[in-house]
TORPA-4810 file (N, C-alpha, C, O; in nm, 3 decimals):
<nodes>
NODE_1_7.288_-11.606_-1.728_7.231_-11.511_-1.635_7.283_-11.372_-1.667_7.404_-11.354_-1.679_M
NODE_2_7.193_-11.271_-1.681_7.238_-11.137_-1.717_7.311_-11.072_-1.600_7.278_-11.093_-1.483_P
NODE_3_7.409_-10.994_-1.634_7.484_-10.924_-1.531_7.404_-10.805_-1.479_7.314_-10.757_-1.548_S
NODE_4_7.434_-10.758_-1.357_7.361_-10.644_-1.300_7.375_-10.520_-1.387_7.286_-10.435_-1.391_P
NODE_5_7.489_-10.509_-1.457_7.509_-10.392_-1.541_7.410_-10.391_-1.657_7.355_-10.286_-1.691_E
NODE_6_7.386_-10.509_-1.719_7.293_-10.513_-1.831_7.151_-10.484_-1.784_7.073_-10.424_-1.858_S
NODE_7_7.116_-10.527_-1.661_6.985_-10.495_-1.606_6.968_-10.345_-1.587_6.859_-10.291_-1.607_G
NODE_8_7.075_-10.277_-1.547_7.070_-10.133_-1.529_7.052_-10.065_-1.665_6.984_-9.963_-1.676_A
NODE_9_7.115_-10.123_-1.768_7.101_-10.065_-1.901_6.957_-10.079_-1.951_6.902_-9.988_-2.013_E
NODE_10_6.897_-10.195_-1.924_6.759_-10.216_-1.967_6.668_-10.116_-1.895_6.583_-10.054_-1.958_V
NODE_11_6.686_-10.102_-1.764_6.606_-10.006_-1.688_6.629_-9.864_-1.738_6.535_-9.785_-1.745_G
NODE_12_6.753_-9.832_-1.771_6.783_-9.698_-1.820_6.720_-9.676_-1.957_6.670_-9.568_-1.986_A
NODE_13_6.722_-9.782_-2.041_6.663_-9.764_-2.173_6.511_-9.752_-2.164_6.450_-9.682_-2.244_S
NODE_14_6.450_-9.821_-2.067_6.304_-9.809_-2.051_6.268_-9.669_-2.001_6.167_-9.613_-2.042_Q
NODE_15_6.350_-9.614_-1.913_6.323_-9.480_-1.861_6.360_-9.371_-1.959_6.324_-9.255_-1.937_G
NODE_16_6.432_-9.404_-2.067_6.475_-9.303_-2.161_6.363_-9.259_-2.256_6.376_-9.158_-2.325_A
NODE_17_6.255_-9.334_-2.261_6.146_-9.298_-2.349_6.065_-9.188_-2.282_5.997_-9.211_-2.182_V
NODE_18_6.073_-9.069_-2.338_6.006_-8.953_-2.282_5.940_-8.874_-2.394_5.978_-8.887_-2.510_R
NODE_19_5.841_-8.794_-2.360_5.783_-8.709_-2.462_5.884_-8.606_-2.509_5.986_-8.584_-2.443_P
NODE_20_5.858_-8.544_-2.620_5.950_-8.444_-2.674_5.964_-8.328_-2.578_5.876_-8.304_-2.496_T
NODE_21_6.073_-8.257_-2.589_6.099_-8.146_-2.500_6.002_-8.032_-2.528_5.950_-8.023_-2.639_S
NODE_22_5.976_-7.944_-2.429_5.881_-7.835_-2.449_5.919_-7.743_-2.565_5.830_-7.693_-2.634_P
NODE_23_6.046_-7.721_-2.587_6.088_-7.634_-2.696_6.055_-7.691_-2.832_6.023_-7.615_-2.924_G
NODE_24_6.063_-7.824_-2.848_6.037_-7.883_-2.978_5.888_-7.902_-3.004_5.849_-7.922_-3.119_S
NODE_25_5.803_-7.895_-2.901_5.660_-7.914_-2.922_5.593_-7.789_-2.978_5.481_-7.796_-3.029_S
NODE_26_5.660_-7.675_-2.970_5.603_-7.550_-3.022_5.634_-7.540_-3.171_5.721_-7.464_-3.212_A
NODE_27_5.562_-7.616_-3.250_5.581_-7.615_-3.394_5.493_-7.507_-3.456_5.402_-7.457_-3.390_S
NODE_28_5.519_-7.470_-3.581_5.435_-7.370_-3.645_5.288_-7.410_-3.650_5.201_-7.323_-3.647_P
NODE_29_5.259_-7.542_-3.658_5.120_-7.587_-3.660_5.052_-7.564_-3.525_4.931_-7.545_-3.520_E
NODE_30_5.129_-7.566_-3.417_5.071_-7.553_-3.283_5.035_-7.409_-3.250_4.942_-7.385_-3.173_A
NODE_31_5.107_-7.311_-3.308_5.076_-7.173_-3.277_4.973_-7.119_-3.376_4.975_-7.155_-3.493_S
NODE_32_4.881_-7.034_-3.328_4.778_-6.981_-3.416_4.840_-6.899_-3.529_4.932_-6.822_-3.505_P
NODE_33_4.792_-6.915_-3.651_4.850_-6.843_-3.764_4.826_-6.694_-3.753_4.715_-6.650_-3.721_P
NODE_34_4.929_-6.616_-3.781_4.916_-6.471_-3.784_4.923_-6.401_-3.650_4.923_-6.278_-3.646_G
NODE_35_4.930_-6.474_-3.540_4.938_-6.410_-3.410_5.082_-6.404_-3.364_5.153_-6.504_-3.365_L
NODE_36_5.123_-6.286_-3.324_5.258_-6.265_-3.273_5.248_-6.181_-3.146_5.151_-6.106_-3.129_T
NODE_37_5.345_-6.191_-3.058_5.342_-6.107_-2.938_5.336_-5.959_-2.976_5.412_-5.913_-3.061_P
NODE_38_5.247_-5.886_-2.912_5.230_-5.744_-2.939_5.115_-5.711_-3.032_5.075_-5.595_-3.040_G
NODE_39_5.061_-5.809_-3.104_4.951_-5.779_-3.196_4.819_-5.770_-3.120_4.802_-5.828_-3.013_C
NODE_40_4.725_-5.695_-3.179_4.593_-5.676_-3.119_4.499_-5.787_-3.165_4.500_-5.825_-3.282_A
NODE_41_4.418_-5.839_-3.072_4.325_-5.948_-3.102_4.189_-5.921_-3.039_4.177_-5.842_-2.945_V
NODE_42_4.087_-5.989_-3.092_3.953_-5.988_-3.035_3.905_-6.132_-3.025_3.952_-6.219_-3.098_Q
NODE_43_3.811_-6.156_-2.936_3.749_-6.287_-2.923_3.650_-6.309_-3.037_3.571_-6.220_-3.069_L
NODE_44_3.654_-6.427_-3.099_3.554_-6.464_-3.198_3.426_-6.509_-3.130_3.315_-6.477_-3.174_L
NODE_45_3.442_-6.585_-3.023_3.329_-6.629_-2.941_3.375_-6.636_-2.797_3.494_-6.651_-2.769_Q
NODE_46_3.281_-6.627_-2.708_3.313_-6.626_-2.565_3.338_-6.769_-2.517_3.255_-6.857_-2.538_R
NODE_47_3.454_-6.793_-2.451_3.478_-6.927_-2.395_3.387_-6.950_-2.275_3.327_-6.856_-2.223_P
NODE_48_3.377_-7.074_-2.231_3.291_-7.105_-2.116_3.347_-7.046_-1.986_3.271_-7.019_-1.893_S
NODE_49_3.477_-7.027_-1.980_3.542_-6.964_-1.865_3.674_-6.906_-1.913_3.720_-6.938_-2.022_Y
NODE_50_3.736_-6.821_-1.831_3.867_-6.764_-1.859_3.965_-6.815_-1.754_3.933_-6.820_-1.636_L
NODE_51_4.084_-6.854_-1.798_4.188_-6.899_-1.706_4.293_-6.789_-1.698_4.348_-6.748_-1.800_K
NODE_52_4.320_-6.741_-1.576_4.417_-6.633_-1.561_4.557_-6.684_-1.592_4.586_-6.803_-1.580_T
NODE_53_4.644_-6.592_-1.633_4.782_-6.626_-1.666_4.875_-6.600_-1.547_4.995_-6.578_-1.566_A
NODE_54_4.822_-6.601_-1.427_4.901_-6.581_-1.306_4.985_-6.704_-1.276_4.959_-6.812_-1.329_D
NODE_55_5.088_-6.690_-1.189_5.166_-6.808_-1.149_5.078_-6.916_-1.085_5.108_-7.035_-1.099_P
NODE_56_4.972_-6.877_-1.016_4.873_-6.970_-0.963_4.742_-6.939_-1.035_4.663_-6.858_-0.986_M
NODE_57_4.716_-7.002_-1.151_4.599_-6.967_-1.232_4.467_-6.994_-1.160_4.456_-7.084_-1.078_P
NODE_58_4.367_-6.912_-1.195_4.232_-6.929_-1.143_4.136_-6.926_-1.261_4.166_-6.867_-1.365_M
NODE_59_4.022_-6.989_-1.245_3.917_-6.982_-1.345_3.827_-6.865_-1.310_3.783_-6.849_-1.196_L
NODE_60_3.800_-6.783_-1.410_3.718_-6.663_-1.391_3.598_-6.669_-1.485_3.603_-6.739_-1.586_R
NODE_61_3.491_-6.597_-1.454_3.375_-6.598_-1.545_3.410_-6.535_-1.679_3.490_-6.441_-1.687_P
NODE_62_3.349_-6.587_-1.784_3.382_-6.542_-1.919_3.331_-6.401_-1.949_3.379_-6.338_-2.043_A
NODE_63_3.237_-6.351_-1.870_3.183_-6.218_-1.899_3.276_-6.104_-1.856_3.238_-5.987_-1.867_D
NODE_64_3.396_-6.135_-1.808_3.494_-6.031_-1.777_3.546_-5.964_-1.904_3.593_-5.850_-1.900_L
NODE_65_3.540_-6.034_-2.017_3.590_-5.981_-2.143_3.474_-5.976_-2.242_3.411_-6.077_-2.271_V
NODE_66_3.447_-5.857_-2.295_3.343_-5.838_-2.394_3.396_-5.881_-2.531_3.516_-5.872_-2.557_D
NODE_67_3.308_-5.929_-2.618_3.350_-5.973_-2.751_3.409_-5.858_-2.833_3.492_-5.883_-2.920_L
NODE_68_3.367_-5.735_-2.809_3.418_-5.621_-2.885_3.550_-5.567_-2.828_3.614_-5.483_-2.891_A
NODE_69_3.590_-5.614_-2.712_3.712_-5.562_-2.648_3.837_-5.610_-2.721_3.847_-5.727_-2.760_E
NODE_70_3.931_-5.519_-2.738_4.058_-5.550_-2.805_4.163_-5.577_-2.698_4.179_-5.499_-2.604_V
NODE_71_4.236_-5.688_-2.713_4.343_-5.724_-2.621_4.476_-5.731_-2.694_4.481_-5.727_-2.817_G
NODE_72_4.582_-5.743_-2.618_4.718_-5.751_-2.675_4.779_-5.887_-2.643_4.776_-5.932_-2.528_E
NODE_73_4.833_-5.952_-2.745_4.900_-6.080_-2.726_5.030_-6.055_-2.649_5.113_-5.975_-2.691_V
NODE_74_5.045_-6.123_-2.537_5.164_-6.110_-2.454_5.265_-6.220_-2.488_5.385_-6.194_-2.496_V
NODE_75_5.215_-6.343_-2.509_5.303_-6.456_-2.539_5.225_-6.566_-2.607_5.102_-6.572_-2.598_A
NODE_76_5.298_-6.654_-2.674_5.240_-6.774_-2.735_5.287_-6.894_-2.655_5.406_-6.906_-2.625_L
NODE_77_5.196_-6.982_-2.620_5.228_-7.103_-2.544_5.207_-7.225_-2.632_5.143_-7.214_-2.737_R
NODE_78_5.259_-7.340_-2.592_5.238_-7.463_-2.671_5.090_-7.499_-2.684_5.006_-7.454_-2.607_P
NODE_79_5.062_-7.580_-2.783_4.928_-7.633_-2.811_4.828_-7.525_-2.847_4.708_-7.539_-2.821_L
NODE_80_4.875_-7.416_-2.907_4.785_-7.313_-2.957_4.727_-7.220_-2.853_4.633_-7.147_-2.882_G
NODE_81_4.780_-7.222_-2.732_4.732_-7.133_-2.627_4.802_-6.998_-2.638_4.923_-6.992_-2.660_T
NODE_82_4.726_-6.891_-2.622_4.778_-6.756_-2.634_4.755_-6.682_-2.503_4.647_-6.691_-2.444_V
NODE_83_4.855_-6.608_-2.458_4.842_-6.523_-2.339_4.801_-6.385_-2.388_4.875_-6.320_-2.462_V
NODE_84_4.682_-6.339_-2.346_4.628_-6.212_-2.395_4.597_-6.121_-2.276_4.535_-6.163_-2.179_V
NODE_85_4.642_-5.994_-2.287_4.613_-5.894_-2.184_4.492_-5.812_-2.228_4.496_-5.743_-2.330_R
NODE_86_4.385_-5.820_-2.149_4.266_-5.739_-2.171_4.258_-5.635_-2.060_4.341_-5.634_-1.969_F
NODE_87_4.159_-5.549_-2.066_4.142_-5.442_-1.969_4.128_-5.496_-1.827_4.178_-5.435_-1.732_R
NODE_88_4.061_-5.610_-1.811_4.032_-5.662_-1.677_4.119_-5.780_-1.636_4.087_-5.851_-1.541_R
NODE_89_4.231_-5.802_-1.707_4.322_-5.909_-1.667_4.393_-5.973_-1.785_4.364_-5.943_-1.901_G
NODE_90_4.487_-6.061_-1.754_4.563_-6.135_-1.855_4.521_-6.281_-1.845_4.523_-6.340_-1.737_T
NODE_91_4.482_-6.338_-1.959_4.421_-6.470_-1.961_4.487_-6.563_-2.063_4.545_-6.517_-2.161_F
NODE_92_4.478_-6.694_-2.038_4.521_-6.797_-2.131_4.400_-6.835_-2.215_4.299_-6.882_-2.162_L
NODE_93_4.410_-6.815_-2.347_4.295_-6.838_-2.435_4.339_-6.923_-2.553_4.449_-6.905_-2.606_I
NODE_94_4.253_-7.015_-2.593_4.279_-7.098_-2.711_4.287_-7.008_-2.833_4.200_-6.924_-2.854_D
NODE_95_4.391_-7.025_-2.914_4.411_-6.941_-3.031_4.299_-6.950_-3.132_4.279_-6.856_-3.210_G
NODE_96_4.224_-7.060_-3.134_4.112_-7.075_-3.227_3.997_-6.981_-3.194_3.911_-6.956_-3.279_A
NODE_97_3.994_-6.927_-3.071_3.888_-6.835_-3.030_3.924_-6.689_-3.055_3.848_-6.600_-3.018_L
NODE_98_4.040_-6.665_-3.117_4.088_-6.528_-3.137_4.101_-6.494_-3.284_4.124_-6.581_-3.368_L
NODE_99_4.084_-6.365_-3.314_4.116_-6.317_-3.448_4.201_-6.192_-3.434_4.185_-6.115_-3.339_R
NODE_100_4.289_-6.173_-3.527_4.379_-6.058_-3.525_4.301_-5.932_-3.562_4.221_-5.933_-3.656_R
NODE_101_4.323_-5.826_-3.488_4.259_-5.697_-3.514_4.352_-5.618_-3.606_4.462_-5.579_-3.564_Q
NODE_102_4.310_-5.593_-3.729_4.393_-5.520_-3.825_4.392_-5.372_-3.790_4.288_-5.313_-3.760_V
NODE_103_4.512_-5.312_-3.793_4.524_-5.170_-3.765_4.537_-5.137_-3.617_4.533_-5.020_-3.579_G
NODE_104_4.554_-5.239_-3.533_4.569_-5.216_-3.390_4.715_-5.198_-3.352_4.802_-5.196_-3.440_G
NODE_105_4.745_-5.185_-3.223_4.884_-5.173_-3.180_4.963_-5.297_-3.213_4.912_-5.409_-3.205_P
NODE_106_5.089_-5.277_-3.251_5.176_-5.390_-3.285_5.169_-5.430_-3.429_5.238_-5.524_-3.470_G
NODE_107_5.087_-5.360_-3.510_5.079_-5.392_-3.654_5.166_-5.299_-3.734_5.172_-5.310_-3.856_D
</nodes>
């Protein structure tokens, strides 16, 4: 018969399996290539909606940001998400929808 201590060890070992820590998930493959905080970017295509970068995010219509508008990268988030400040707000945008603006601020 197993002792109560060994049962606790089994339970502890089962609970020890966790996903990787947030710091280790931000690998170079996860961040969009060539984008750094402070660089200027433009949208390649309009997303179906925009998610604000507020502490309590909201979904906003995509027409708040024009395709020709230049924004500034504020931060890089895991899974290729980029925080970009545009004229009408700061939004969380997939890095695949952005291109770096050459000759803009931060270059």
